[in-house]
C-alpha positions as CSV (number, residue, x, y, z in Angstrom):
1,M,8.1,12.0,10.0
2,K,9.5,11.2,6.6
3,N,7.4,13.7,4.5
4,F,9.3,16.9,5.2
5,G,7.6,18.8,2.3
6,R,8.5,19.9,-1.2
7,V,10.1,23.3,-0.5
8,L,12.3,23.6,2.6
9,T,14.1,26.9,3.0
10,A,17.7,26.9,4.3
11,M,17.0,29.8,6.6
12,V,19.4,32.7,7.1
13,T,20.2,33.6,10.7
14,P,19.3,37.2,11.5
15,F,22.0,39.2,13.4
16,N,21.9,42.5,15.2
17,A,24.3,45.2,14.3
18,D,26.8,43.9,16.9
19,Y,26.6,40.4,15.2
20,S,24.7,38.8,18.1
21,V,21.7,36.7,17.0
22,N,18.5,38.7,16.6
23,Y,16.2,36.1,18.1
24,S,13.0,38.2,17.7
25,E,13.7,38.6,14.0
26,V,14.4,34.9,13.8
27,A,10.7,34.3,14.8
28,N,9.5,37.0,12.3
29,L,11.5,35.5,9.4
30,A,10.3,32.0,10.2
31,N,6.7,33.1,10.1
32,Y,7.3,35.0,6.9
33,L,8.9,32.0,5.1
34,V,6.2,29.6,6.2
35,N,3.5,32.1,5.0
36,N,5.3,32.5,1.7
37,G,5.8,29.1,0.2
38,S,8.0,27.1,2.6
39,D,6.8,23.7,3.8
40,G,9.6,23.6,6.3
41,L,12.8,25.3,7.4
42,V,16.3,24.1,7.8
43,V,17.9,26.0,10.7
44,A,21.6,26.5,11.2
45,G,22.7,25.1,7.9
46,S,25.3,26.6,5.6
47,T,23.0,29.5,4.6
48,G,22.3,30.0,8.3
49,E,26.1,30.6,8.9
50,A,26.4,27.5,11.0
51,A,30.1,27.7,10.8
52,T,30.1,30.8,13.0
53,L,27.3,29.9,15.4
54,T,28.0,28.5,18.8
55,R,26.4,25.4,20.2
56,D,24.1,27.4,22.5
57,E,23.1,29.8,19.7
58,K,22.1,26.8,17.5
59,L,20.0,25.2,20.3
60,T,18.3,28.5,21.0
61,L,17.5,28.9,17.3
62,F,16.0,25.4,17.2
63,K,13.9,26.1,20.2
64,I,12.6,29.5,18.9
65,V,11.8,28.2,15.4
66,M,10.0,25.2,16.8
67,E,8.0,27.4,19.1
68,T,7.1,29.8,16.3
69,V,6.3,27.5,13.4
70,G,6.7,23.9,14.6
71,D,2.9,23.3,14.6
72,K,2.5,24.3,10.9
73,A,5.9,23.5,9.2
74,T,8.7,21.0,9.4
75,V,11.7,22.2,11.4
76,I,15.0,20.5,10.5
77,A,18.0,21.2,12.7
78,G,21.4,21.5,11.2
79,T,23.4,19.4,13.6
80,G,26.2,18.1,11.4
81,S,29.9,18.9,11.7
82,N,33.3,17.4,11.0
83,D,33.4,15.9,14.5
84,T,31.2,12.9,14.9
85,R,31.1,13.1,18.7
86,A,30.0,16.8,18.6
87,S,27.4,16.0,15.9
88,I,25.9,13.2,18.0
89,A,25.8,15.5,21.1
90,L,24.1,18.3,19.2
91,T,21.6,16.0,17.5
92,E,20.6,14.5,20.9
93,E,20.0,18.0,22.2
94,A,18.0,19.0,19.2
95,E,15.9,15.9,19.6
96,K,15.1,16.9,23.2
97,I,13.8,20.3,21.8
98,G,11.4,18.4,19.6
99,V,12.6,19.2,16.1
100,H,11.1,17.1,13.3
101,G,14.4,16.0,11.8
102,A,18.1,16.8,11.5
103,M,20.4,17.6,8.5
104,L,24.0,16.4,8.6
105,V,26.6,17.9,6.4
106,G,29.4,15.7,5.1
107,P,32.4,16.2,7.3
108,Y,34.4,19.1,5.9
109,Y,38.2,19.6,6.0
110,N,38.9,16.0,7.3
111,K,38.2,14.5,3.8
112,P,37.2,11.1,5.2
113,P,37.3,8.1,2.9
114,Q,33.9,6.6,1.9
115,E,33.9,4.2,4.8
116,G,34.6,7.1,7.1
117,Y,31.5,8.9,5.8
118,Y,29.4,5.7,6.3
119,Q,30.6,5.2,9.9
120,H,30.1,8.9,10.7
121,F,26.5,9.0,9.6
122,K,25.8,5.5,11.0
123,A,27.0,6.5,14.4
124,I,24.8,9.7,14.5
125,A,21.8,7.7,13.3
126,E,22.3,5.2,16.0
127,S,22.3,7.9,18.6
128,T,18.8,9.4,17.7
129,S,15.3,8.5,16.6
130,L,15.1,11.6,14.5
131,P,14.8,11.2,10.7
132,L,18.0,12.4,9.2
133,I,18.9,14.1,5.9
134,V,22.5,13.6,4.6
135,Y,23.9,16.8,3.0
136,N,26.4,16.3,0.2
137,V,28.0,19.6,-0.8
138,P,31.5,18.9,-2.2
139,G,32.1,22.6,-3.1
140,R,32.2,23.4,0.6
141,T,33.5,20.1,2.1
142,A,36.2,19.3,-0.4
143,S,35.1,15.7,-0.7
144,N,32.2,13.9,-2.4
145,I,29.9,11.3,-0.8
146,L,29.5,8.8,-3.6
147,P,26.2,7.2,-4.6
148,A,27.4,3.8,-3.4
149,T,27.9,5.2,0.1
150,I,24.5,6.9,0.0
151,A,22.9,3.6,-1.1
152,R,24.4,1.9,2.0
153,L,23.3,4.8,4.3
154,A,19.7,4.6,2.9
155,E,19.5,1.1,4.3
156,I,19.6,2.6,7.8
157,D,16.0,3.1,9.0
158,N,16.2,6.8,10.1
159,I,18.5,8.0,7.3
160,V,15.6,9.0,5.0
161,A,16.8,11.7,2.7
162,I,19.7,13.5,1.0
163,K,20.3,17.1,0.0
164,E,22.3,16.7,-3.1
165,A,24.4,19.7,-4.0
166,S,27.1,18.2,-6.1
167,G,25.7,19.7,-9.2
168,N,26.2,16.4,-10.9
169,L,23.0,15.1,-12.5
170,E,24.6,11.7,-13.3
171,Q,25.3,11.3,-9.6
172,V,21.8,12.3,-8.7
173,S,20.5,9.7,-11.2
174,E,22.6,7.0,-9.7
175,I,21.5,7.8,-6.1
176,I,17.8,7.6,-7.2
177,R,18.5,4.4,-9.1
178,T,20.1,2.6,-6.2
179,T,18.1,3.8,-3.2
180,P,14.6,2.7,-2.1
181,N,11.6,4.4,-3.6
182,D,10.8,6.1,-0.2
183,F,14.3,7.6,0.1
184,L,13.9,11.3,-0.5
185,V,16.3,13.2,-2.8
186,Y,16.2,16.9,-2.5
187,S,17.9,19.3,-4.9
188,G,20.6,21.3,-3.1
189,D,20.8,23.8,-6.0
190,D,17.8,25.9,-6.8
191,G,18.6,25.9,-10.5
192,L,18.6,22.1,-10.7
193,T,15.3,21.6,-8.9
194,L,13.3,21.0,-12.1
195,P,15.9,18.6,-13.6
196,I,16.2,16.7,-10.4
197,L,12.4,16.4,-10.1
198,S,12.4,14.9,-13.6
199,L,14.8,12.2,-12.4
200,G,12.6,11.3,-9.4
201,G,13.6,13.9,-6.8
202,C,11.0,15.1,-4.3
203,G,11.8,18.8,-3.9
204,V,14.4,21.4,-3.0
205,I,16.2,22.6,0.1
206,S,16.3,26.1,-1.2
207,V,18.1,29.4,-0.8
208,A,16.0,31.3,-3.3
209,A,12.8,30.5,-1.5
210,H,13.5,33.3,0.9
211,V,12.3,35.6,-1.9
212,V,10.5,33.3,-4.4
213,G,9.1,30.6,-2.2
214,K,5.6,30.7,-3.7
215,R,6.9,30.5,-7.2
216,M,9.1,27.5,-6.3
217,Q,6.0,25.8,-4.9
218,E,4.1,26.7,-8.1
219,M,6.8,25.3,-10.3
220,I,6.9,22.0,-8.4
221,T,3.1,21.8,-8.3
222,A,2.9,22.3,-12.0
223,F,5.5,19.6,-12.6
224,L,3.7,17.1,-10.4
225,A,0.4,17.9,-12.3
226,G,2.1,17.2,-15.6
227,D,2.1,20.8,-16.8
228,M,5.7,20.8,-18.1
229,N,5.2,24.0,-20.0
230,K,4.3,26.0,-16.9
231,A,7.0,24.3,-14.8
232,Q,9.6,25.1,-17.5
233,A,8.4,28.7,-17.8
234,L,8.7,29.3,-14.1
235,H,12.2,27.6,-14.0
236,L,13.4,29.9,-16.8
237,E,11.8,33.0,-15.3
238,L,13.6,32.4,-12.0
239,M,17.0,31.3,-13.4
240,P,18.5,34.8,-13.3
241,F,17.6,35.0,-9.6
242,F,19.0,31.5,-8.9
243,K,22.3,32.7,-10.5
244,V,22.6,36.2,-8.9
245,I,22.2,34.9,-5.3
246,F,25.5,33.1,-5.9
247,V,27.3,36.1,-7.5
248,T,29.5,35.8,-4.4
249,T,29.7,33.4,-1.5
250,N,26.3,32.2,-0.1
251,P,24.7,33.5,2.1
252,I,26.0,37.0,1.4
253,P,23.6,37.8,-1.5
254,I,20.5,36.1,-0.1
255,K,20.9,37.8,3.3
256,K,21.1,41.2,1.5
257,A,18.0,40.2,-0.6
258,V,16.1,39.4,2.7
259,N,17.1,42.9,4.0
260,I,16.0,44.5,0.7
261,L,12.5,42.8,1.2
262,G,12.3,44.8,4.5
263,I,13.0,41.9,6.9
264,N,15.8,42.8,9.3
265,A,18.2,39.9,8.7
266,G,21.2,42.2,9.6
267,P,24.8,41.6,8.5
268,V,26.9,38.5,7.9
269,R,29.5,37.5,10.4
270,L,33.2,37.5,9.6
271,P,35.0,36.0,7.7
272,L,32.0,36.7,5.4
273,I,31.7,40.3,4.3
274,P,28.9,42.5,2.8
275,P,28.4,42.4,-0.9
276,T,30.1,45.0,-3.0
277,V,28.2,47.9,-4.5
278,S,28.3,46.2,-7.9
279,E,27.0,42.9,-6.4
280,E,24.2,44.6,-4.6
281,E,23.2,46.5,-7.7
282,Q,23.1,43.2,-9.7
283,L,21.0,41.6,-7.0
284,K,18.5,44.5,-6.9
285,K,18.3,44.6,-10.7
286,V,17.3,40.9,-10.9
287,M,14.9,41.2,-8.0
288,Q,13.2,44.1,-9.9
289,S,13.1,42.1,-13.1
290,I,11.3,39.2,-11.6
291,G,8.9,41.4,-9.7
292,A,10.2,40.6,-6.2
293,I,10.6,44.3,-5.3
């Protein structure tokens, strides 16, 4: 399944007040997102606080989201880590659950050389028949997967896409130039979705779509229909929201935004902390200005 959709939401993980996973609200949120612009969901990614989820919590999340929306949306399991063996094991378990694909973050902290990246992703790909999305986010991993490495990985049959969050449009251009036409390039930054579409990208793995999913869809549809004026207008209208949800570390602001919408996403887990009063006020002001609340 290589056509994952245009707007995939990197879903927050709802927690109870005691910081346990609120699985009933996971199902409610998944339904809400799919009914409000999301073609698919990425579960247990960075925005889902994967770094503080246990293996069993991740597997339960995959199972519940598949059972809830797997018949009407793409479900992508976040199974990457900085330990190749652990990533293989989790990907194999996710495949048994029946997810439609897996997303693999570049190994963090280890700072592997480019050949290490290649061997890491190749080993995971060889362990599964799932279609895989490589996730490049140097701001979190402290190391960049270079376009030449992505081009090599794109030759592996089941490595079918990249979520590119380097913020470097020149790098995105080089990836698109050097990979096959059917290799999918997703923007990993909401604010760069339209520019990346103009380079040949296929869509976005989005944080903002928790709140503005329908408008993200509308923007991409307008672009694909050749209505650049409408696409540009929507991009500019949403830019303040794209910015404010990163006023502090993701997913602190977007989880608060989901709570403001009336969905019980709960708190973030330590070492993340709630937004400050000022940050929350900024968030509410922008949400009001774009008509989200």
